[in-house]
C-alpha positions in Angstrom: 78.6 -3.1 -10.0 79.9 -5.9 -8.0 83.1 -4.2 -8.0 82.2 -0.8 -6.6 84.3 0.8 -4.0 83.2 1.7 -0.7 81.6 5.0 -0.3 81.9 5.1 3.4 83.3 8.0 5.5 85.4 6.3 7.9 87.6 3.2 7.5 90.4 2.2 9.6 94.1 1.3 8.6 95.2 -1.8 7.3 96.7 -4.2 9.9 100.3 -3.8 8.6 99.6 -0.2 9.5 100.0 1.4 6.2 98.1 4.5 5.9 97.2 3.8 2.1 94.0 2.3 1.3 93.7 -1.3 1.0 91.5 -3.4 -1.5 89.6 -4.6 1.5 88.8 -0.9 2.6 87.7 -0.1 -1.1 85.1 -2.9 -1.2 83.2 -3.4 2.0 81.0 -6.1 2.4 77.8 -5.7 4.4 74.6 -7.6 5.2 72.3 -5.0 6.9 70.6 -3.7 4.0 69.9 -7.0 2.3 70.5 -10.0 4.5 72.9 -11.3 2.0 76.4 -10.1 1.6 76.8 -7.2 -1.0 79.4 -4.5 -1.6 78.3 -1.5 0.6 77.2 0.7 -2.5 74.9 -2.0 -4.2 72.0 -0.7 -2.1 70.4 2.9 -2.9 70.6 3.6 0.8 72.6 5.6 3.2 74.7 2.9 5.0 77.9 3.6 7.4 80.2 0.8 8.2 82.7 1.3 10.9 85.4 -1.5 10.7 87.1 -3.7 13.2 90.6 -1.9 12.7 88.8 1.2 13.2 86.8 0.2 16.2 90.1 -1.1 17.6 91.7 2.3 16.9 89.5 4.4 19.0 89.3 1.8 21.7 85.5 1.6 22.0 84.7 1.9 25.8 81.2 2.8 25.2 78.9 2.6 22.1 78.3 6.2 22.0 82.1 6.7 21.3 82.1 4.4 18.1 78.6 6.3 16.6 80.4 9.6 16.9 82.0 8.6 13.5 78.7 8.2 11.9 76.9 11.5 10.2 73.3 12.0 11.8 74.0 9.8 14.7 74.2 11.8 18.3 74.0 9.1 21.2 74.2 11.0 24.5 76.2 9.2 27.1 74.5 8.9 30.4 76.5 7.3 33.3 77.9 3.8 33.2 76.6 2.0 30.3 73.5 3.9 29.7 72.8 6.2 26.8 70.1 8.0 25.1 69.8 7.4 21.2 69.7 9.8 18.2 69.9 9.0 14.3 68.6 11.6 12.2 66.3 12.4 15.0 66.4 14.4 18.2 67.7 12.5 21.4 64.7 10.0 22.0 63.6 9.6 25.6 60.6 8.2 27.3 59.3 5.1 28.1 58.6 4.0 24.2 60.8 6.5 22.5 63.3 3.6 22.0 60.9 2.6 19.5 62.1 4.8 16.9 65.3 3.2 16.5 65.9 -0.3 15.6 69.2 -1.9 17.5 70.4 -5.3 16.6 73.3 -7.9 16.8 74.2 -10.0 13.7 70.6 -8.9 12.2 68.5 -9.9 14.9 66.9 -6.9 16.9 68.1 -6.9 20.6 64.8 -6.5 21.9 61.1 -7.6 20.4 59.4 -4.8 18.8 57.1 -3.8 21.9 59.7 -4.3 24.6 62.6 -2.0 23.6 64.8 -0.4 26.3 66.4 2.9 25.7 69.9 1.6 26.8 69.6 -1.8 24.9 72.6 -1.6 23.0 74.8 -2.2 26.1 73.3 -5.9 25.6 75.3 -6.0 22.3 79.1 -7.2 22.0 80.2 -4.0 20.2 83.5 -4.1 22.1 84.6 -7.2 20.2 82.8 -6.3 17.0 84.1 -7.3 13.6 82.1 -4.3 12.4 79.2 -1.8 13.0 76.6 -1.2 10.2 74.4 1.8 10.5 71.5 2.0 8.0 69.7 5.5 8.3 66.1 6.2 7.4 63.0 4.2 7.5 64.1 0.8 6.0 60.8 -1.2 7.0 60.9 -3.8 4.2 63.2 -6.0 6.0 62.8 -4.6 9.7 59.5 -3.6 10.2 58.6 -1.8 13.6 60.9 0.4 15.2 63.1 1.1 12.3 61.6 4.4 11.8 65.0 6.5 12.0 67.3 3.6 10.9 69.1 0.4 12.3 72.2 0.2 14.3 73.6 -3.5 13.6 76.8 -4.8 15.5 78.3 -7.8 13.8 80.1 -10.0 16.1 83.7 -11.3 15.4 83.7 -14.4 13.4 87.4 -15.2 14.0 87.5 -19.1 12.8 91.2 -19.1 12.0 93.8 -20.6 14.3 95.1 -17.2 15.3 94.6 -16.0 18.8 94.6 -12.8 20.6 94.7 -11.1 24.0 94.3 -7.5 24.9 94.3 -5.6 28.1 93.3 -1.8 28.5 94.1 0.3 31.5 92.5 3.8 31.9 91.9 6.8 34.1 89.5 6.7 36.9 89.7 2.9 37.9 89.0 1.5 34.1 90.3 -1.8 33.1 89.0 -4.3 30.6 90.7 -7.8 29.4 89.9 -8.9 25.7 90.2 -12.6 24.4 89.6 -13.9 21.0 90.4 -17.2 19.9 89.1 -19.7 16.9 90.0 -23.3 15.4 90.0 -23.3 11.6 89.5 -26.8 11.6 86.4 -26.8 14.0 85.0 -23.8 12.3 84.8 -22.2 15.8 85.5 -18.4 16.9 84.8 -17.2 20.3 85.5 -13.7 22.1 85.3 -12.6 25.6 85.6 -9.1 27.3 85.7 -8.4 30.9 85.2 -4.7 31.9 85.4 -2.8 35.3 85.1 0.8 35.7 85.0 2.5 39.1 84.3 5.8 37.6 85.2 9.6 37.9 82.0 10.3 39.9 81.0 9.5 43.5 79.6 6.1 44.2 79.6 4.9 40.4 80.8 1.7 38.9 80.5 -0.5 36.2 81.4 -4.3 36.0 80.2 -6.4 32.8 81.0 -9.3 31.2 80.5 -10.4 27.6 81.0 -13.8 25.6 80.4 -14.5 22.0 80.8 -17.7 20.1 80.5 -18.3 16.5 80.4 -21.6 14.5 80.7 -21.8 10.5 79.9 -25.2 8.4 80.1 -25.6 4.8 78.3 -28.6 3.7 77.8 -30.1 0.4 74.5 -28.5 0.0 74.0 -25.7 2.5 76.1 -23.1 4.5 75.6 -22.8 8.2 76.6 -20.1 10.6 75.6 -20.1 14.2 76.3 -17.7 17.0 75.4 -17.1 20.6 76.1 -14.0 22.9 75.8 -13.6 26.7 76.0 -10.3 28.6 75.8 -9.6 32.2 76.0 -5.9 33.5 76.1 -4.9 37.5 76.3 -1.1 37.4 76.0 1.7 40.1 74.6 4.3 38.7 75.3 8.1 39.1 72.1 10.2 38.2 72.0 13.9 36.9 73.4 16.6 38.6 71.0 19.7 39.0 71.7 23.6 38.9 72.5 25.8 36.0 76.2 25.1 34.6 76.8 22.7 37.4 78.8 20.6 35.0 81.3 23.3 34.9 82.2 22.8 38.6 84.5 20.3 39.3 83.3 19.7 42.7 79.7 19.5 41.7 80.4 17.5 38.6 81.9 14.4 40.8 78.8 14.5 42.9 76.1 11.7 42.9 72.5 13.0 43.8 71.3 9.3 43.4 73.9 6.9 45.4 70.9 4.4 45.6 70.4 4.0 41.9 71.9 0.7 40.3 71.2 -1.4 37.0 71.7 -5.4 36.8 70.9 -6.8 33.5 71.8 -10.2 31.6 70.8 -11.3 28.3 71.2 -14.3 26.0 70.8 -14.7 22.3 71.3 -17.7 20.1 70.8 -18.1 16.4 71.6 -20.3 13.2 71.4 -19.1 9.7 71.2 -21.7 7.0 71.6 -20.8 3.4 71.6 -22.9 0.1 71.1 -22.6 -3.5 67.8 -23.8 -5.0 67.5 -24.8 -8.7 70.8 -23.3 -9.1 69.1 -20.0 -9.3 67.5 -19.3 -6.1 69.0 -18.4 -2.9 67.3 -19.5 0.2 68.0 -18.3 4.0 66.4 -19.7 7.0 67.3 -17.9 10.4 65.9 -19.1 13.4 66.5 -17.8 16.9 65.9 -17.5 20.6 66.5 -14.3 22.7 66.3 -13.9 26.8 66.5 -10.8 29.0 66.1 -9.9 32.6 66.7 -6.3 34.0 66.4 -4.8 37.5 66.8 -1.2 38.3 65.7 1.6 40.5 63.8 4.5 39.2 65.8 7.0 40.9 64.2 9.9 38.5 60.7 9.2 39.9 59.2 10.4 43.1 59.4 7.6 45.5 62.1 5.8 43.7 60.3 2.5 42.8 62.0 -0.5 41.7 61.5 -2.2 38.4 61.9 -5.7 37.3 61.4 -6.6 33.7 62.3 -9.7 31.4 61.7 -11.0 27.8 61.7 -14.6 26.4 61.0 -15.0 23.0 61.7 -17.1 19.7 61.5 -16.1 16.1 62.5 -16.9 12.3 63.7 -14.9 9.4 63.4 -15.9 6.0 64.5 -14.9 2.5 64.4 -16.2 -0.8 66.1 -14.4 -3.8 64.7 -15.5 -7.0 66.3 -14.6 -10.5 63.2 -14.1 -12.7 65.2 -13.1 -15.9 68.5 -11.8 -16.6 67.7 -8.2 -15.1 64.7 -9.0 -12.8 65.1 -10.4 -9.2 62.8 -10.9 -6.5 63.6 -11.0 -2.7 60.7 -12.2 -0.6 59.9 -14.0 2.8 58.2 -14.1 6.0 59.4 -13.1 9.6 57.8 -14.4 12.5 58.2 -13.9 16.4 56.8 -14.7 19.6 57.6 -13.1 22.9 56.4 -13.2 26.3 57.2 -10.1 28.3 56.8 -9.3 32.1 57.1 -6.2 34.3 57.0 -5.6 37.7 57.2 -2.2 39.4 57.1 -1.9 43.5 58.0 0.6 46.2 59.5 -0.9 49.4 59.8 2.5 51.3 57.6 5.4 51.8 57.6 8.3 49.3 59.5 11.4 50.6 58.3 14.7 49.5 55.3 17.1 49.4 52.1 15.7 51.3 50.4 15.3 47.7 53.4 12.8 46.6 53.2 10.9 49.9 49.3 10.5 49.4 49.3 9.6 45.7 52.3 7.1 45.6 52.0 4.3 48.1 54.2 1.4 48.7 53.8 -2.0 47.3 53.2 -3.0 43.6 52.1 -0.2 41.1 52.3 -2.5 38.2 52.4 -6.3 37.6 51.5 -7.8 34.4 52.9 -10.2 31.5 52.3 -9.6 27.6 52.4 -12.2 25.1 53.2 -10.5 21.7 52.9 -12.2 18.1 54.7 -10.4 15.3 54.0 -11.9 11.6 55.4 -9.9 8.8 55.5 -11.1 5.1 57.5 -8.8 2.5 58.6 -8.6 -1.2 60.8 -6.5 -3.0 61.4 -6.4 -6.9 64.8 -5.3 -8.3 65.2 -4.4 -12.0 68.8 -3.7 -13.3 69.7 -2.5 -16.9 72.9 -1.2 -17.7 73.5 1.8 -15.5 70.2 1.8 -13.8 68.6 0.0 -10.9 65.0 0.1 -9.7 63.8 -1.3 -6.4 60.0 -1.4 -5.5 59.1 -3.3 -2.2 56.7 -3.4 0.9 56.1 -5.2 3.8 52.9 -5.8 5.8 53.3 -6.5 9.4 50.7 -7.6 11.8 51.5 -7.3 15.6 49.3 -8.5 18.5 49.7 -7.9 22.4 47.7 -10.2 24.9 48.1 -8.4 28.1 47.4 -10.0 31.6 46.9 -7.7 34.5 47.7 -9.3 37.8 46.7 -6.1 40.3 43.4 -4.2 40.8 42.3 -2.3 37.8 42.7 1.4 38.3 44.4 3.9 40.0 44.4 2.2 43.5 46.9 0.8 46.0 48.0 -3.0 45.8 45.1 -4.1 47.6 42.6 -2.2 45.8 42.2 0.6 48.5 42.0 4.4 47.4 44.5 6.8 47.7 43.6 10.3 49.1 44.0 13.6 47.4 42.1 12.3 44.3 43.8 8.8 43.6 46.8 7.2 43.1 49.4 8.4 40.6 49.7 4.9 38.7 46.9 3.4 37.0 46.3 0.0 35.6 44.3 -1.1 32.6 42.1 -4.2 32.3 43.4 -7.3 30.7 42.9 -6.9 27.1 44.3 -7.6 23.6 45.8 -4.8 21.4 46.4 -5.5 17.7 48.5 -3.4 15.2 48.5 -3.8 11.5 50.7 -1.7 9.0 51.8 -1.7 5.5 55.2 0.1 4.7 56.2 0.6 1.1 59.7 1.7 -0.4 60.7 2.8 -4.0 64.2 3.6 -5.0 66.3 4.2 -7.9 70.0 4.3 -8.7 72.0 5.4 -11.5 75.8 4.8 -11.8 76.8 8.0 -13.8 80.7 6.9 -13.7 82.6 3.8 -12.6 82.7 3.7 -8.8 80.3 6.6 -8.6 76.4 6.4 -8.1 73.5 8.8 -7.4 70.2 7.4 -5.9 66.8 8.4 -4.6 64.2 6.5 -2.4 60.9 7.0 -0.9 60.0 5.0 2.2 57.7 4.6 4.9 58.3 3.4 8.6 56.4 2.8 11.5 56.6 1.4 15.2 53.8 0.0 17.0 53.1 1.5 20.9 55.5 -0.2 23.2 54.1 -2.3 26.0 55.2 0.5 28.4 52.8 3.1 26.6 50.0 1.0 26.7 50.0 -0.5 30.0 51.8 1.6 32.3 49.3 4.5 32.7 49.0 7.4 35.4 46.3 9.5 36.9 42.9 9.0 35.5 43.8 7.3 32.2 42.3 3.9 32.1 43.0 2.7 28.8 45.5 4.1 26.1 43.9 4.0 22.7 46.8 4.6 20.6 47.7 4.1 17.0 51.1 3.2 15.1 53.6 6.1 14.9 54.3 6.4 11.0 56.8 8.4 8.9 57.3 9.2 5.4 60.8 9.8 4.2 62.4 11.0 0.8 66.3 11.0 0.3 68.7 11.9 -2.4 72.1 11.1 -2.2 75.6 10.3 -4.3 78.6 8.0 -3.1 81.8 6.7 -4.7 85.3 6.6 -4.8 88.3 7.7 -6.7 91.9 6.7 -5.8 92.2 9.2 -3.0 88.7 9.7 -2.3 85.7 8.0 -1.0 82.6 9.8 -0.1 78.9 9.6 0.8 76.4 12.6 0.7 72.8 12.5 1.4 69.9 15.0 1.9 66.7 13.9 3.6 63.1 15.0 4.6 61.0 13.1 6.9 57.7 13.9 8.4 56.0 11.8 11.3 52.7 11.5 12.3 50.8 10.1 15.4 53.6 10.9 17.7 53.1 8.8 21.1 53.5 11.4 24.3 52.1 12.1 27.4 50.2 15.4 27.5 49.8 17.8 30.5 47.2 15.4 32.1 49.7 12.7 32.0 47.6 10.6 29.5 49.6 8.9 26.7 48.1 10.2 23.5 49.4 10.1 19.9 48.7 13.5 18.0 51.9 14.5 17.7 53.8 15.6 14.5 57.3 16.4 13.9 59.6 17.1 10.9 63.2 16.1 10.3 65.2 17.5 7.6 68.9 17.3 7.1 72.2 17.0 5.1 74.8 14.6 5.8 78.5 14.2 4.5 80.8 11.3 5.1 84.4 11.3 3.3 87.9 10.0 3.7 90.6 11.8 1.7 94.3 10.5 1.0 96.2 13.9 1.4 99.6 12.2 0.7 101.1 8.8 1.5 101.4 9.5 5.1 98.4 11.7 5.7 94.7 11.1 5.4 91.6 12.9 6.9 88.3 11.5 7.8 85.0 13.6 8.1 81.3 13.0 9.2 79.3 16.2 9.4 75.6 16.8 9.6 73.4 19.8 9.4 69.8 19.2 10.4 66.7 20.6 11.8 64.2 18.6 13.8 60.8 20.6 14.7 57.6 20.2 16.2 54.6 20.6 13.6 51.6 20.5 16.3 49.8 23.3 17.8 50.3 22.1 21.5 50.5 24.6 24.2 53.0 23.9 27.1 53.5 26.5 29.9 51.4 29.2 27.8 53.8 28.6 24.7 52.5 27.1 21.3 55.6 24.6 20.4 54.5 24.7 16.8 57.6 25.2 14.7 60.1 25.0 17.6 63.2 22.7 17.5 62.7 19.3 19.3 64.6 19.5 22.6 68.0 17.6 22.7 68.5 18.0 18.7 71.6 20.0 17.9 71.5 21.5 14.5 75.4 21.0 13.8 77.3 17.7 14.6 80.8 17.1 13.2 83.7 14.6 13.7 87.0 15.1 11.7 90.0 12.7 12.2 93.7 13.6 11.0 95.6 10.5 10.6 99.9 10.7 10.1 101.9 7.7 9.4 105.0 8.9 11.5 107.0 5.7 10.6 106.2 2.3 9.1 105.4 1.1 12.6 104.0 4.5 14.2 100.8 6.5 13.4 99.2 9.2 15.1 95.8 10.7 14.8 93.9 13.5 16.2 90.1 13.8 16.3 87.7 16.6 16.8 84.2 16.0 17.8 81.8 19.0 17.7 78.2 19.0 19.1 76.4 22.2 18.5 74.2 24.2 20.9 70.6 22.8 21.3 67.2 23.4 23.2 66.8 21.5 26.4 63.2 22.0 26.5 60.2 21.9 24.2 59.3 25.6 24.7 62.9 26.5 23.5 63.4 28.9 26.7 66.6 26.9 27.8 69.8 26.1 25.9 73.0 24.0 26.2 75.7 25.7 24.3 77.2 22.7 22.8 80.8 21.4 23.1 84.0 20.5 21.3 86.4 17.6 22.3 89.9 16.6 21.1 91.2 13.1 21.3 94.9 12.2 20.7 95.6 8.5 19.7 98.9 7.1 18.8 99.9 3.2 18.0 103.1 1.5 18.1 103.6 -1.7 16.5 106.3 -3.0 18.6 106.4 -6.5 16.6 104.3 -8.3 14.0 102.5 -9.8 17.1 102.5 -7.0 20.0 101.0 -3.6 19.7 100.8 -0.6 22.2 97.9 2.0 21.7 97.8 5.4 23.8 94.5 7.6 23.8 94.4 10.8 25.4 90.4 11.8 25.5 89.4 15.3 26.2 92.7 16.5 25.4 92.0 20.2 26.6 90.4 19.2 29.7 86.9 20.8 28.6 84.4 21.1 31.1 81.2 19.7 29.2 77.9 17.9 29.6 77.5 14.4 27.6 73.7 15.4 28.1 72.0 18.7 29.1 68.2 18.4 30.3 65.7 20.5 31.7 62.3 19.8 33.6 60.0 22.0 35.5 60.5 19.9 38.6 64.2 19.7 38.6 65.4 22.7 36.5 68.7 22.3 34.7 70.3 19.2 34.9 73.2 17.4 33.3 75.4 14.3 32.9 78.8 15.8 33.2 81.6 14.5 31.0 84.8 13.3 32.3 87.7 15.4 32.6 91.1 14.7 30.6 91.4 10.8 30.7 93.9 8.4 29.2 93.5 4.7 27.9 96.4 2.5 27.0 96.1 -0.9 25.2 98.3 -3.8 24.8 97.3 -6.3 22.0 99.3 -9.4 21.3 98.3 -12.0 18.5 99.8 -15.2 18.0 
C-alpha cells in the first residue's frame, strides 16, 4: 500500500511544463490525517491536496481562490482579506460559528479552540505554501474541538536547497505583490517573504499585508528536528456590504462603500519545533512544542453604534505522538496534546450611537466588554490500526478537557461602564460575572479500508466531532441574559468513499451524512442558546483525466443538502426542514488544460456556485453565478517564467456573498469585474 497513487482531484503541472503526470504527482505525501508523512491514499478519509505548482498556477491572491478547487468547500470572500468559511456545511457566520472548522498551519491550529476568528486563514502564509491539505468531516482523534466539518492545513514552504526565487505579481485595480524565497542546503534553512498591496475595486478599500516564514531542518544521529516560524501583519481599509435588491448588478452601486470608517489591523506570530526519533528500533516518537501570539483591532461597522474591538491571545502548547508496532499487523498511535492560552477582549464605543431613540438610549459610549480568559486544554488520544492483506481497520478516540477561567473587569449585567442604568429597559450589552466554565468530551472514530485492486481502495468511516462554546458566545451577552449555560456542539458522521488511479485517471468520490446537535445560536430574545439541530448530506467527486498527451481535465463537484432539523419559529415561519441559509446545493470547478508548446500551456477554468437561500425562513434567494478564468504560462527560459490570468473573463456581475437581514434587507459583497493578474518568476 505504500506505493498507492494519489487519489486527489487537482494536481498541478510538473515544473518542466509537461502536461503528463509525474511520479511525484502520483504519490502525494501528506501529514494532516496522521501527523507523520504518508501517501495520500493510506488513510480511509476524504483528503484533498493542493500542490505548490497548482497554487502557483492559479496565482492565489486570496485563500478562497485556492479552496474553490476542493469539492465541498465554499469560502465566500468578503472584502480585502476577509471571508466566511464553509466545508461540508452552510457558510458559517456569527460570533462562534468559526468553531465549526479548524484551520491550521503546519499542523498547528491558527487560533486556540475557544478564540477562533472567522477570518483567521489570512494569518496563514498561504501565498507561499508548499501545499494546502483539506481534511473533510469530523476528525477529532488528532484535532479535537473545532474539527467538526474538517481541517484546512496550510503547509509552509520548506525550501532548504541553494535555489533562490523572486516573483512579482501586477494586477488590475492597484494590486501588486512581491514574493521572495531563498534557502541554504548547508545551513538547512529556508525562508519565504510576501509583500502585498491592493488599492481595491471599491471606494475607500485597500490592503497592505506582509508575511514572513522561516524553516530550519537538522538531521542528527539520533533525531530529526524541523523548526518553523511565521509572522504576519495586516493593515486593511474595509468596504462593507452594499444594500438593496440586486444592487451588485449596478456598476455604480457595486463600487460604493457604505462603511468608509471600517478597518482591520492584525498581527500574528507562531513558532514551533518538531522533534522525531526512532525508539527501540520499532517506535516512532514525535514531540512538537509551539507558541502562538495574535492581536487584532477593527471596527464593528455592521453593529449599531459601530463599536471598536481589540482582542489578543498568547499561548503555548505541545503535540505528541508515539507510533508503536505491537505486531506485524497491529499498530498503536497514541499521545497527549496540551495547550494554555490567555485571551483578552475589549469592546468600546468612542462616539454616541446614531439612529432611533431606542438605539441611542440602549447603546452608550464607553466600554461594553472588557475581560480576560485563561484557557487550558488537555487531550489524550489513541488509535489502533490493524492491517491484513487488502484490509485495514482503525479504531480510535480522543478525550478532551477544556477549562475557561473568565475574569470580568466591568460591572456585571446590562449597565453602562460606570454601573449606571440605561433607559428604555436597560443597555444592549450584558456582562456575566467572573466564573469558571469546563467542557469535557469523548470523540470516537471507526474506519475500514479495502484495496479491491492495485491502486484502488474503498473505505467507510464513522466519526464524532465536537466544538466547545467559544469565549465570545459565553461572555459577550446581550439584553437580559446574565449567564450563557451552553453545552458542546456535537456531530455524528458516516461516510463512504472510493479513490484510486489508473495511467490516465485519478479520482476520489465520497458520500456522507452528518447530524449536528446542540447548535449554538442567538434566539429572538438575543440569548445564546444551543438547542439547534441540523443535517448535512452530500456527494463529492474530484478527478483528473488525461485526455491526451497535450490535454487534461480537472473536476471538483459537490451536490449537498444542508437543512434545519429543529422546530423554531422565525417571523411566523417554522424553519424545520428548511435549507440552511448560505448553503448552495451545487458547486463545481472544472479546469481544462492544454499544453500548446513545450514551453507554453493554457487553461480555462469554470467555477459554478448554485443558487441558495439568504435567510433561514427561505423567503429570499441569490441566483448563483458562473465565472470563467483564462490562464497562460510561458516558460521563457529554464529560469524565467511569465504567467497571465484573466479572471471573470466574461465580466459577469455577481456577488461574492449574498445575505438578508430584517434590519438591512438584501445585502451583498459585490465581485470584481474582469481583471488581470500578470506574474513574473525568476529562479537561480
